[in-house]
GUTI-636368 format. One record per atom (N, C-alpha, C): residue number from 1; atom name; x, y, z. Coordinates in pm, whole numbers. Example, Ala and Ser with C-alpha at 12.3 -4.5 7.8 and 13.67 -1.06 7.14 Angstrom:
<pts>
<num=1 atomo=N X=1319 Y=-569 Z=780>
<num=1 atomo=CA X=1230 Y=-450 Z=780>
<num=1 atomo=C X=1320 Y=-330 Z=780>
<num=2 atomo=N X=1285 Y=-225 Z=708>
<num=2 atomo=CA X=1367 Y=-106 Z=714>
<num=2 atomo=C X=1290 Y=3 Z=787>
</pts>
This chain:
<pts>
<num=1 atomo=N X=3774 Y=-5390 Z=2550>
<num=1 atomo=CA X=3873 Y=-5383 Z=2449>
<num=1 atomo=C X=3982 Y=-5467 Z=2507>
<num=2 atomo=N X=4070 Y=-5565 Z=2424>
<num=2 atomo=CA X=4151 Y=-5634 Z=2435>
<num=2 atomo=C X=4281 Y=-5556 Z=2433>
<num=3 atomo=N X=4366 Y=-5591 Z=2516>
<num=3 atomo=CA X=4527 Y=-5555 Z=2523>
<num=3 atomo=C X=4571 Y=-5512 Z=2399>
<num=4 atomo=N X=4552 Y=-5615 Z=2289>
<num=4 atomo=CA X=4612 Y=-5601 Z=2149>
<num=4 atomo=C X=4533 Y=-5484 Z=2095>
<num=5 atomo=N X=4404 Y=-5493 Z=2085>
<num=5 atomo=CA X=4320 Y=-5375 Z=2035>
<num=5 atomo=C X=4374 Y=-5207 Z=2089>
<num=6 atomo=N X=4396 Y=-5238 Z=2233>
<num=6 atomo=CA X=4447 Y=-5107 Z=2264>
<num=6 atomo=C X=4583 Y=-5070 Z=2225>
<num=7 atomo=N X=4663 Y=-5178 Z=2198>
<num=7 atomo=CA X=4795 Y=-5162 Z=2136>
<num=7 atomo=C X=4789 Y=-5092 Z=1994>
<num=8 atomo=N X=4712 Y=-5173 Z=1924>
<num=8 atomo=CA X=4673 Y=-5129 Z=1758>
<num=8 atomo=C X=4631 Y=-4968 Z=1765>
<num=9 atomo=N X=4518 Y=-4942 Z=1852>
<num=9 atomo=CA X=4471 Y=-4812 Z=1850>
<num=9 atomo=C X=4577 Y=-4701 Z=1894>
<num=10 atomo=N X=4650 Y=-4731 Z=1992>
<num=10 atomo=CA X=4762 Y=-4628 Z=2027>
<num=10 atomo=C X=4881 Y=-4632 Z=1908>
<num=11 atomo=N X=4909 Y=-4755 Z=1833>
<num=11 atomo=CA X=5003 Y=-4745 Z=1723>
<num=11 atomo=C X=4942 Y=-4646 Z=1624>
<num=12 atomo=N X=4815 Y=-4665 Z=1586>
<num=12 atomo=CA X=4729 Y=-4627 Z=1454>
<num=12 atomo=C X=4757 Y=-4468 Z=1491>
<num=13 atomo=N X=4741 Y=-4421 Z=1613>
<num=13 atomo=CA X=4747 Y=-4274 Z=1640>
<num=13 atomo=C X=4866 Y=-4239 Z=1619>
<num=14 atomo=N X=4963 Y=-4304 Z=1666>
<num=14 atomo=CA X=5142 Y=-4246 Z=1645>
<num=14 atomo=C X=5198 Y=-4302 Z=1487>
<num=15 atomo=N X=5109 Y=-4371 Z=1410>
<num=15 atomo=CA X=5187 Y=-4418 Z=1270>
<num=15 atomo=C X=5163 Y=-4284 Z=1191>
<num=16 atomo=N X=5244 Y=-4272 Z=1090>
<num=16 atomo=CA X=5240 Y=-4181 Z=980>
<num=16 atomo=C X=5121 Y=-4216 Z=911>
<num=17 atomo=N X=5049 Y=-4117 Z=855>
<num=17 atomo=CA X=4910 Y=-4128 Z=780>
<num=17 atomo=C X=4972 Y=-4228 Z=651>
<num=18 atomo=N X=4849 Y=-4279 Z=593>
<num=18 atomo=CA X=4865 Y=-4376 Z=516>
<num=18 atomo=C X=4944 Y=-4521 Z=516>
<num=19 atomo=N X=4954 Y=-4516 Z=670>
<num=19 atomo=CA X=5023 Y=-4666 Z=707>
<num=19 atomo=C X=4918 Y=-4792 Z=639>
<num=20 atomo=N X=5011 Y=-4887 Z=630>
<num=20 atomo=CA X=4881 Y=-5014 Z=600>
<num=20 atomo=C X=4861 Y=-5068 Z=719>
<num=21 atomo=N X=4731 Y=-5086 Z=740>
<num=21 atomo=CA X=4673 Y=-5117 Z=859>
<num=21 atomo=C X=4693 Y=-5261 Z=873>
<num=22 atomo=N X=4681 Y=-5356 Z=797>
<num=22 atomo=CA X=4711 Y=-5488 Z=803>
<num=22 atomo=C X=4859 Y=-5513 Z=852>
<num=23 atomo=N X=4953 Y=-5431 Z=801>
<num=23 atomo=CA X=5097 Y=-5443 Z=845>
<num=23 atomo=C X=5098 Y=-5399 Z=994>
<num=24 atomo=N X=5042 Y=-5294 Z=1002>
<num=24 atomo=CA X=5053 Y=-5232 Z=1150>
<num=24 atomo=C X=4995 Y=-5332 Z=1257>
<num=25 atomo=N X=4890 Y=-5372 Z=1219>
<num=25 atomo=CA X=4835 Y=-5496 Z=1322>
<num=25 atomo=C X=4917 Y=-5592 Z=1356>
<num=26 atomo=N X=4984 Y=-5654 Z=1230>
<num=26 atomo=CA X=5095 Y=-5752 Z=1264>
<num=26 atomo=C X=5191 Y=-5718 Z=1318>
<num=27 atomo=N X=5275 Y=-5604 Z=1286>
<num=27 atomo=CA X=5371 Y=-5556 Z=1410>
<num=27 atomo=C X=5326 Y=-5537 Z=1548>
<num=28 atomo=N X=5189 Y=-5486 Z=1558>
<num=28 atomo=CA X=5164 Y=-5471 Z=1694>
<num=28 atomo=C X=5156 Y=-5613 Z=1773>
<num=29 atomo=N X=5114 Y=-5726 Z=1683>
<num=29 atomo=CA X=5114 Y=-5845 Z=1755>
<num=29 atomo=C X=5242 Y=-5910 Z=1784>
<num=30 atomo=N X=5351 Y=-5861 Z=1714>
<num=30 atomo=CA X=5486 Y=-5900 Z=1708>
<num=30 atomo=C X=5536 Y=-5850 Z=1811>
<num=31 atomo=N X=5535 Y=-5702 Z=1802>
<num=31 atomo=CA X=5575 Y=-5632 Z=1945>
<num=31 atomo=C X=5519 Y=-5674 Z=2048>
<num=32 atomo=N X=5375 Y=-5696 Z=2060>
<num=32 atomo=CA X=5352 Y=-5740 Z=2224>
<num=32 atomo=C X=5398 Y=-5858 Z=2240>
<num=33 atomo=N X=5417 Y=-5970 Z=2140>
<num=33 atomo=CA X=5497 Y=-6091 Z=2190>
<num=33 atomo=C X=5636 Y=-6053 Z=2217>
<num=34 atomo=N X=5710 Y=-6007 Z=2170>
<num=34 atomo=CA X=5850 Y=-5946 Z=2201>
<num=34 atomo=C X=5855 Y=-5902 Z=2334>
<num=35 atomo=N X=5795 Y=-5809 Z=2358>
<num=35 atomo=CA X=5788 Y=-5759 Z=2498>
<num=35 atomo=C X=5731 Y=-5853 Z=2610>
<num=36 atomo=N X=5650 Y=-5921 Z=2562>
<num=36 atomo=CA X=5622 Y=-6039 Z=2699>
<num=36 atomo=C X=5712 Y=-6112 Z=2699>
<num=37 atomo=N X=5780 Y=-6177 Z=2605>
<num=37 atomo=CA X=5894 Y=-6217 Z=2606>
<num=37 atomo=C X=6024 Y=-6199 Z=2707>
<num=38 atomo=N X=6032 Y=-6073 Z=2697>
<num=38 atomo=CA X=6127 Y=-5988 Z=2805>
<num=38 atomo=C X=6071 Y=-5983 Z=2921>
<num=39 atomo=N X=5968 Y=-5992 Z=2950>
<num=39 atomo=CA X=5898 Y=-5964 Z=3084>
<num=39 atomo=C X=5998 Y=-6033 Z=3203>
<num=40 atomo=N X=6003 Y=-5987 Z=3330>
<num=40 atomo=CA X=6077 Y=-6054 Z=3415>
<num=40 atomo=C X=5977 Y=-6169 Z=3456>
<num=41 atomo=N X=6063 Y=-6257 Z=3510>
<num=41 atomo=CA X=5959 Y=-6393 Z=3583>
<num=41 atomo=C X=5881 Y=-6347 Z=3683>
<num=42 atomo=N X=5757 Y=-6376 Z=3674>
<num=42 atomo=CA X=5665 Y=-6326 Z=3764>
<num=42 atomo=C X=5583 Y=-6204 Z=3703>
<num=43 atomo=N X=5628 Y=-6117 Z=3638>
<num=43 atomo=CA X=5559 Y=-6027 Z=3561>
<num=43 atomo=C X=5485 Y=-6042 Z=3450>
<num=44 atomo=N X=5365 Y=-6012 Z=3457>
<num=44 atomo=CA X=5255 Y=-6048 Z=3326>
<num=44 atomo=C X=5254 Y=-5884 Z=3265>
<num=45 atomo=N X=5208 Y=-5920 Z=3129>
<num=45 atomo=CA X=5162 Y=-5796 Z=3055>
<num=45 atomo=C X=5063 Y=-5696 Z=3141>
<num=46 atomo=N X=4981 Y=-5771 Z=3199>
<num=46 atomo=CA X=4851 Y=-5704 Z=3277>
<num=46 atomo=C X=4915 Y=-5643 Z=3398>
<num=47 atomo=N X=5026 Y=-5700 Z=3447>
<num=47 atomo=CA X=5064 Y=-5602 Z=3576>
<num=47 atomo=C X=5126 Y=-5468 Z=3543>
<num=48 atomo=N X=5178 Y=-5435 Z=3416>
<num=48 atomo=CA X=5210 Y=-5314 Z=3351>
<num=48 atomo=C X=5153 Y=-5274 Z=3233>
<num=49 atomo=N X=5018 Y=-5288 Z=3243>
<num=49 atomo=CA X=4921 Y=-5283 Z=3103>
<num=49 atomo=C X=4941 Y=-5158 Z=3062>
<num=50 atomo=N X=4932 Y=-5055 Z=3118>
<num=50 atomo=CA X=4944 Y=-4909 Z=3068>
<num=50 atomo=C X=5085 Y=-4880 Z=2980>
<num=51 atomo=N X=5196 Y=-4913 Z=3041>
<num=51 atomo=CA X=5311 Y=-4891 Z=2989>
<num=51 atomo=C X=5329 Y=-5007 Z=2881>
<num=52 atomo=N X=5296 Y=-5117 Z=2904>
<num=52 atomo=CA X=5324 Y=-5227 Z=2799>
<num=52 atomo=C X=5237 Y=-5194 Z=2681>
<num=53 atomo=N X=5121 Y=-5147 Z=2672>
<num=53 atomo=CA X=5037 Y=-5098 Z=2568>
<num=53 atomo=C X=5117 Y=-4997 Z=2475>
<num=54 atomo=N X=5157 Y=-4908 Z=2552>
<num=54 atomo=CA X=5255 Y=-4783 Z=2521>
<num=54 atomo=C X=5360 Y=-4832 Z=2424>
<num=55 atomo=N X=5455 Y=-4906 Z=2511>
<num=55 atomo=CA X=5561 Y=-4947 Z=2467>
<num=55 atomo=C X=5545 Y=-5036 Z=2337>
<num=56 atomo=N X=5463 Y=-5130 Z=2324>
<num=56 atomo=CA X=5416 Y=-5228 Z=2210>
<num=56 atomo=C X=5370 Y=-5142 Z=2105>
<num=57 atomo=N X=5298 Y=-5030 Z=2131>
<num=57 atomo=CA X=5243 Y=-4940 Z=2013>
<num=57 atomo=C X=5354 Y=-4873 Z=1953>
<num=58 atomo=N X=5458 Y=-4796 Z=2025>
<num=58 atomo=CA X=5560 Y=-4745 Z=1985>
<num=58 atomo=C X=5653 Y=-4819 Z=1902>
<num=59 atomo=N X=5708 Y=-4953 Z=1958>
<num=59 atomo=CA X=5754 Y=-5036 Z=1884>
<num=59 atomo=C X=5705 Y=-5078 Z=1769>
<num=60 atomo=N X=5586 Y=-5112 Z=1762>
<num=60 atomo=CA X=5517 Y=-5128 Z=1620>
<num=60 atomo=C X=5530 Y=-5020 Z=1521>
<num=61 atomo=N X=5534 Y=-4884 Z=1541>
<num=61 atomo=CA X=5540 Y=-4766 Z=1496>
<num=61 atomo=C X=5701 Y=-4757 Z=1447>
<num=62 atomo=N X=5784 Y=-4796 Z=1498>
<num=62 atomo=CA X=5906 Y=-4796 Z=1500>
<num=62 atomo=C X=5927 Y=-4894 Z=1353>
<num=63 atomo=N X=5851 Y=-5016 Z=1360>
<num=63 atomo=CA X=5863 Y=-5122 Z=1238>
<num=63 atomo=C X=5832 Y=-5062 Z=1121>
<num=64 atomo=N X=5699 Y=-4957 Z=1152>
<num=64 atomo=CA X=5675 Y=-4915 Z=1035>
<num=64 atomo=C X=5768 Y=-4815 Z=955>
<num=65 atomo=N X=5866 Y=-4727 Z=1056>
<num=65 atomo=CA X=5950 Y=-4650 Z=996>
<num=65 atomo=C X=6072 Y=-4747 Z=929>
<num=66 atomo=N X=6114 Y=-4858 Z=986>
<num=66 atomo=CA X=6204 Y=-4932 Z=941>
<num=66 atomo=C X=6201 Y=-5002 Z=805>
<num=67 atomo=N X=6057 Y=-5030 Z=789>
<num=67 atomo=CA X=5999 Y=-5081 Z=672>
<num=67 atomo=C X=6009 Y=-4976 Z=554>
<num=68 atomo=N X=6017 Y=-4858 Z=608>
<num=68 atomo=CA X=6001 Y=-4704 Z=477>
<num=68 atomo=C X=6136 Y=-4698 Z=449>
<num=69 atomo=N X=6248 Y=-4722 Z=558>
<num=69 atomo=CA X=6391 Y=-4661 Z=552>
<num=69 atomo=C X=6487 Y=-4774 Z=630>
<num=70 atomo=N X=6608 Y=-4800 Z=533>
<num=70 atomo=CA X=6684 Y=-4859 Z=615>
<num=70 atomo=C X=6830 Y=-4780 Z=695>
<num=71 atomo=N X=6783 Y=-4658 Z=652>
<num=71 atomo=CA X=6916 Y=-4566 Z=738>
<num=71 atomo=C X=6844 Y=-4530 Z=846>
<num=72 atomo=N X=6918 Y=-4461 Z=952>
<num=72 atomo=CA X=6841 Y=-4414 Z=1062>
<num=72 atomo=C X=6916 Y=-4448 Z=1175>
<num=73 atomo=N X=6997 Y=-4540 Z=1186>
<num=73 atomo=CA X=7090 Y=-4585 Z=1299>
<num=73 atomo=C X=7207 Y=-4529 Z=1309>
<num=74 atomo=N X=7257 Y=-4424 Z=1252>
<num=74 atomo=CA X=7369 Y=-4334 Z=1256>
<num=74 atomo=C X=7491 Y=-4424 Z=1261>
<num=75 atomo=N X=7488 Y=-4488 Z=1153>
<num=75 atomo=CA X=7635 Y=-4569 Z=1157>
<num=75 atomo=C X=7709 Y=-4483 Z=1053>
<num=76 atomo=N X=7845 Y=-4457 Z=1134>
<num=76 atomo=CA X=7912 Y=-4393 Z=1069>
<num=76 atomo=C X=8015 Y=-4473 Z=1004>
<num=77 atomo=N X=8067 Y=-4578 Z=1066>
<num=77 atomo=CA X=8171 Y=-4685 Z=973>
<num=77 atomo=C X=8136 Y=-4797 Z=1035>
<num=78 atomo=N X=8183 Y=-4890 Z=933>
<num=78 atomo=CA X=8164 Y=-5038 Z=1019>
<num=78 atomo=C X=8275 Y=-5152 Z=953>
<num=79 atomo=N X=8354 Y=-5222 Z=1001>
<num=79 atomo=CA X=8490 Y=-5281 Z=974>
<num=79 atomo=C X=8476 Y=-5409 Z=1027>
<num=80 atomo=N X=8477 Y=-5536 Z=907>
<num=80 atomo=CA X=8457 Y=-5645 Z=964>
<num=80 atomo=C X=8596 Y=-5717 Z=1039>
<num=81 atomo=N X=8724 Y=-5694 Z=962>
<num=81 atomo=CA X=8820 Y=-5748 Z=1020>
<num=81 atomo=C X=8846 Y=-5663 Z=1164>
<num=82 atomo=N X=8887 Y=-5761 Z=1235>
<num=82 atomo=CA X=8903 Y=-5693 Z=1379>
<num=82 atomo=C X=8794 Y=-5607 Z=1416>
<num=83 atomo=N X=8671 Y=-5648 Z=1392>
<num=83 atomo=CA X=8550 Y=-5574 Z=1425>
<num=83 atomo=C X=8518 Y=-5464 Z=1489>
<num=84 atomo=N X=8484 Y=-5332 Z=1429>
<num=84 atomo=CA X=8500 Y=-5189 Z=1469>
<num=84 atomo=C X=8376 Y=-5148 Z=1424>
<num=85 atomo=N X=8270 Y=-5087 Z=1489>
<num=85 atomo=CA X=8169 Y=-5017 Z=1459>
<num=85 atomo=C X=8163 Y=-4888 Z=1503>
<num=86 atomo=N X=8120 Y=-4769 Z=1453>
<num=86 atomo=CA X=8109 Y=-4642 Z=1492>
<num=86 atomo=C X=7978 Y=-4599 Z=1474>
<num=87 atomo=N X=7930 Y=-4560 Z=1582>
<num=87 atomo=CA X=7795 Y=-4488 Z=1547>
<num=87 atomo=C X=7792 Y=-4320 Z=1620>
<num=88 atomo=N X=7724 Y=-4257 Z=1562>
<num=88 atomo=CA X=7710 Y=-4134 Z=1612>
<num=88 atomo=C X=7582 Y=-4060 Z=1678>
<num=89 atomo=N X=7610 Y=-4026 Z=1764>
<num=89 atomo=CA X=7456 Y=-3964 Z=1835>
<num=89 atomo=C X=7370 Y=-4064 Z=1902>
<num=90 atomo=N X=7399 Y=-4196 Z=1923>
<num=90 atomo=CA X=7292 Y=-4280 Z=1988>
<num=90 atomo=C X=7294 Y=-4247 Z=2112>
<num=91 atomo=N X=7380 Y=-4193 Z=2201>
<num=91 atomo=CA X=7364 Y=-4163 Z=2337>
<num=91 atomo=C X=7306 Y=-4046 Z=2341>
<num=92 atomo=N X=7295 Y=-3972 Z=2271>
<num=92 atomo=CA X=7215 Y=-3827 Z=2267>
<num=92 atomo=C X=7114 Y=-3828 Z=2214>
<num=93 atomo=N X=6983 Y=-3820 Z=2279>
<num=93 atomo=CA X=6826 Y=-3826 Z=2226>
<num=93 atomo=C X=6833 Y=-3712 Z=2141>
<num=94 atomo=N X=6900 Y=-3587 Z=2138>
<num=94 atomo=CA X=6839 Y=-3500 Z=2036>
<num=94 atomo=C X=6897 Y=-3523 Z=1911>
<num=95 atomo=N X=7017 Y=-3622 Z=1884>
<num=95 atomo=CA X=7051 Y=-3655 Z=1760>
<num=95 atomo=C X=6978 Y=-3802 Z=1710>
<num=96 atomo=N X=6866 Y=-3819 Z=1755>
<num=96 atomo=CA X=6820 Y=-3943 Z=1729>
<num=96 atomo=C X=6713 Y=-3918 Z=1623>
<num=97 atomo=N X=6686 Y=-4004 Z=1544>
<num=97 atomo=CA X=6565 Y=-3977 Z=1453>
<num=97 atomo=C X=6445 Y=-4017 Z=1532>
<num=98 atomo=N X=6335 Y=-3976 Z=1478>
<num=98 atomo=CA X=6199 Y=-4017 Z=1545>
<num=98 atomo=C X=6189 Y=-4132 Z=1575>
<num=99 atomo=N X=6219 Y=-4238 Z=1487>
<num=99 atomo=CA X=6211 Y=-4385 Z=1536>
<num=99 atomo=C X=6300 Y=-4427 Z=1645>
<num=100 atomo=N X=6400 Y=-4385 Z=1634>
<num=100 atomo=CA X=6505 Y=-4404 Z=1742>
<num=100 atomo=C X=6470 Y=-4343 Z=1866>
<num=101 atomo=N X=6404 Y=-4224 Z=1883>
<num=101 atomo=CA X=6344 Y=-4184 Z=2010>
<num=101 atomo=C X=6238 Y=-4294 Z=2030>
<num=102 atomo=N X=6129 Y=-4313 Z=1953>
<num=102 atomo=CA X=6045 Y=-4407 Z=2003>
<num=102 atomo=C X=6082 Y=-4531 Z=2057>
<num=103 atomo=N X=6203 Y=-4606 Z=1985>
<num=103 atomo=CA X=6255 Y=-4721 Z=2044>
<num=103 atomo=C X=6305 Y=-4700 Z=2194>
<num=104 atomo=N X=6379 Y=-4600 Z=2214>
<num=104 atomo=CA X=6437 Y=-4551 Z=2326>
<num=104 atomo=C X=6357 Y=-4569 Z=2430>
<num=105 atomo=N X=6246 Y=-4451 Z=2414>
<num=105 atomo=CA X=6136 Y=-4439 Z=2512>
<num=105 atomo=C X=6061 Y=-4555 Z=2557>
<num=106 atomo=N X=6026 Y=-4642 Z=2458>
<num=106 atomo=CA X=5975 Y=-4766 Z=2493>
<num=106 atomo=C X=6074 Y=-4860 Z=2590>
<num=107 atomo=N X=6170 Y=-4857 Z=2558>
<num=107 atomo=CA X=6268 Y=-4942 Z=2623>
<num=107 atomo=C X=6292 Y=-4901 Z=2750>
<num=108 atomo=N X=6297 Y=-4727 Z=2767>
<num=108 atomo=CA X=6286 Y=-4696 Z=2914>
<num=108 atomo=C X=6161 Y=-4718 Z=2969>
<num=109 atomo=N X=6064 Y=-4710 Z=2911>
<num=109 atomo=CA X=5934 Y=-4772 Z=2971>
<num=109 atomo=C X=5942 Y=-4886 Z=3038>
<num=110 atomo=N X=5960 Y=-4972 Z=2955>
<num=110 atomo=CA X=5963 Y=-5123 Z=3006>
<num=110 atomo=C X=6075 Y=-5160 Z=3083>
<num=111 atomo=N X=6171 Y=-5086 Z=3121>
<num=111 atomo=CA X=6312 Y=-5122 Z=3199>
<num=111 atomo=C X=6284 Y=-5176 Z=3315>
<num=112 atomo=N X=6191 Y=-5114 Z=3388>
<num=112 atomo=CA X=6171 Y=-5167 Z=3524>
<num=112 atomo=C X=6085 Y=-5320 Z=3522>
<num=113 atomo=N X=6017 Y=-5349 Z=3406>
<num=113 atomo=CA X=5940 Y=-5479 Z=3407>
<num=113 atomo=C X=5994 Y=-5580 Z=3340>
<num=114 atomo=N X=6119 Y=-5549 Z=3285>
<num=114 atomo=CA X=6196 Y=-5644 Z=3180>
<num=114 atomo=C X=6332 Y=-5707 Z=3244>
<num=115 atomo=N X=6362 Y=-5828 Z=3200>
<num=115 atomo=CA X=6501 Y=-5913 Z=3246>
<num=115 atomo=C X=6597 Y=-5796 Z=3199>
<num=116 atomo=N X=6719 Y=-5773 Z=3233>
<num=116 atomo=CA X=6816 Y=-5679 Z=3180>
<num=116 atomo=C X=6846 Y=-5735 Z=3027>
<num=117 atomo=N X=6869 Y=-5637 Z=2959>
<num=117 atomo=CA X=6895 Y=-5655 Z=2805>
<num=117 atomo=C X=7050 Y=-5649 Z=2811>
<num=118 atomo=N X=7132 Y=-5693 Z=2714>
<num=118 atomo=CA X=7256 Y=-5666 Z=2702>
<num=118 atomo=C X=7324 Y=-5809 Z=2642>
<num=119 atomo=N X=7470 Y=-5799 Z=2660>
<num=119 atomo=CA X=7559 Y=-5889 Z=2601>
<num=119 atomo=C X=7597 Y=-5977 Z=2728>
<num=120 atomo=N X=7635 Y=-6111 Z=2712>
<num=120 atomo=CA X=7671 Y=-6194 Z=2807>
<num=120 atomo=C X=7756 Y=-6303 Z=2737>
<num=121 atomo=N X=7864 Y=-6327 Z=2809>
<num=121 atomo=CA X=7946 Y=-6458 Z=2786>
<num=121 atomo=C X=7866 Y=-6564 Z=2887>
<num=122 atomo=N X=7852 Y=-6695 Z=2796>
<num=122 atomo=CA X=7799 Y=-6797 Z=2875>
<num=122 atomo=C X=7892 Y=-6904 Z=2864>
<num=123 atomo=N X=7949 Y=-6972 Z=2964>
<num=123 atomo=CA X=8037 Y=-7076 Z=2960>
<num=123 atomo=C X=8164 Y=-7056 Z=2886>
<num=124 atomo=N X=8222 Y=-6938 Z=2881>
<num=124 atomo=CA X=8344 Y=-6902 Z=2844>
<num=124 atomo=C X=8434 Y=-6914 Z=2956>
<num=125 atomo=N X=8558 Y=-6998 Z=2929>
<num=125 atomo=CA X=8651 Y=-7016 Z=3038>
<num=125 atomo=C X=8770 Y=-6920 Z=3036>
<num=126 atomo=N X=8811 Y=-6832 Z=3118>
<num=126 atomo=CA X=8909 Y=-6742 Z=3077>
<num=126 atomo=C X=9047 Y=-6778 Z=3124>
</pts>
């Protein structure tokens, strides 16, 4: 079984019933490509195959949920002038929705194998 087939099988088991299989397969491909692009230099998907399959499957399922609902990120307020975003509960997994928990768990699984995520200023003079 190829890694992509393993990802799809795991995602199929975790996805809600009635999920469009064609869409799920595409999301599995996209998820695998996204995780592969985040891997640290010298690390391959095969090096962390079990974790990679699980994380990619979970992120594909998150994509299914995202397609069904645009809510769920617990945004309480958002301001454009002087930029202000206020979220609720994202640091507390007990307040997360099921898709948020899946995404958080996938990120935690892949953390040791991926380059650090985050925000950075590049070429900014202070």
